[in-house]
C-alpha positions in Angstrom: 0.1 0.4 -0.1 1.9 3.7 -0.5 0.1 5.6 1.6 2.1 3.5 4.5 5.0 4.1 2.7 4.0 7.8 2.7 3.5 7.4 6.3 6.8 6.5 7.1 8.8 8.5 4.9 6.8 11.4 6.4 7.7 10.2 10.0 11.6 9.8 9.0 11.1 13.4 7.7 10.0 14.5 11.3 12.6 12.4 13.1 14.9 14.6 11.2 13.7 17.8 11.6 13.5 17.0 15.5 17.0 15.8 15.3 18.7 17.7 13.2 19.6 20.8 15.3 20.6 18.2 18.2 23.2 16.4 15.9 26.0 19.7 15.3 25.8 19.6 19.4 27.7 15.9 19.7 30.8 16.7 21.2 32.2 12.9 22.5 33.1 10.0 20.4 29.7 8.5 21.5 27.9 11.0 20.5 29.5 10.4 17.3 28.6 7.4 16.9 25.3 7.3 18.6 24.2 10.0 15.6 25.9 8.4 12.9 24.1 5.2 13.2 21.3 7.0 14.1 21.6 8.8 10.6 22.4 5.6 8.4 19.4 3.9 10.2 16.5 7.2 8.9 18.8 6.3 5.3 17.9 3.0 5.6 14.6 3.4 6.4 14.3 6.3 3.6 15.9 4.0 1.1 13.4 1.2 2.0 10.5 2.9 1.6 11.5 4.9 -1.8 11.5 1.5 -2.9 8.4 0.4 -2.1 6.9 3.6 -3.6 8.9 2.5 -6.6 7.6 -0.7 -6.6 11.1 -2.0 -6.8 10.2 -4.5 -4.1 7.3 -7.0 -3.3 5.0 -5.4 -0.6 5.1 -6.8 3.0 3.4 -10.4 3.9 0.7 -8.7 5.0 -0.4 -6.3 2.2 0.1 -9.0 -0.3 -2.3 -11.4 1.6 -5.0 -8.2 1.5 -4.0 -8.1 -2.3 -4.7 -11.4 -2.6 -8.0 -11.3 -1.3 -8.9 -8.7 -3.7 -7.7 -10.0 -6.5 -9.6 -13.2 -6.0 -13.1 -11.5 -5.1 -12.6 -9.6 -8.8 -12.1 -13.1 -10.1 
């Protein structure tokens, strides 16, 4: 479902909006590692949802079952 991917992208953008002012103030090595990992995870989330939007991957199993039920009802 496209709207789930769009909602996940909007949520990721909101989290980035909240975190962006705090990231430059990281001073210790532990903070830098944390924010680096956080940004890496954010990039993975955004990439996965963009791949779903562009239909580069198959939808999650939960959404596939719903699609199959709709397709079964049409035939």
